[in-house]
C-alpha positions, 0 to 999 in steps of 0.5 A: 500500499502507497503512503497516497492510500494509507492518507485517503483511507485515513481520510475517508474513515475519518470523515465518515466518522465525523459525519456520523459520530460527531455531525449526524448523532449529536444533532438527532438526539439533541432534537428527539431528547425532549419529545414526548414518547407520542410525539416520537410515534407520531405520524400523519398516516399510515405511509409515513415512518414515525421518528421511532420506526426510524430510530429502530431502522438505522440502528438496524442498518448501521448494526448489519452494514458496519457492525455486523459485517466487519466483525463478521458477525451472523446478520440477525437483522430483521428489517421489517419488525423496524418498520411495522412496530407501533409500541411506544418504546420510550424515546430514551430507550431507542436513542440509548440503543442506537447511540450503543450500535454508534459507539461499535461502529465508531470502534469499527471505524477507527480499525478499519484498513485499506484492504478491508475497504477494497474486500468484497463483503455481502450484505443484506444480499447485496455484493459490495467492498467495504467502501461502498458499505461504509459510504451507503451507511454515511448516507443512509444515516444523512438521508434519515436524520434529514427525515427525523429532523423534518419531522422534529420541526414540524411538530415543533414549529421551530428552527433547530439553530445547527448553523446560527454561526453563519452570518445572513449572507450564509458565511462564516463572519 
């Protein structure tokens, strides 16, 4: 492996870890913690997901694609259950579960190598490289993170203030 490969590998893994654990996760947790359990499980109609279902789904996805695959563990995920759940599982329980899974994912991302990223994996019936698996998780988490934020803003009617450091031109002062 060349020095450039090591640099790109390190940069990709550090960037992926940063997005998941230092951007998406603290903001998501901070937005969901103040909600009531009824709000976490609210949905405008049966075709839409609740925040609770999305938290279960993110936990399943990260656990399957990062934790189980790279640790060579058996895949026991039951994806349909994540969307079928209607019991009002407390938000604190859902957030604790997802936080624990993200901590395991962080440990995986810290130890992955260039060889891990170019190796082939079969995850959820899909074949691809380790790099595509990591990229999938970050992209997938970001998509559902955005959905959760939209629901929170719909319920609260408030700006979440994530970019308050930007001035009116959209640039840092």
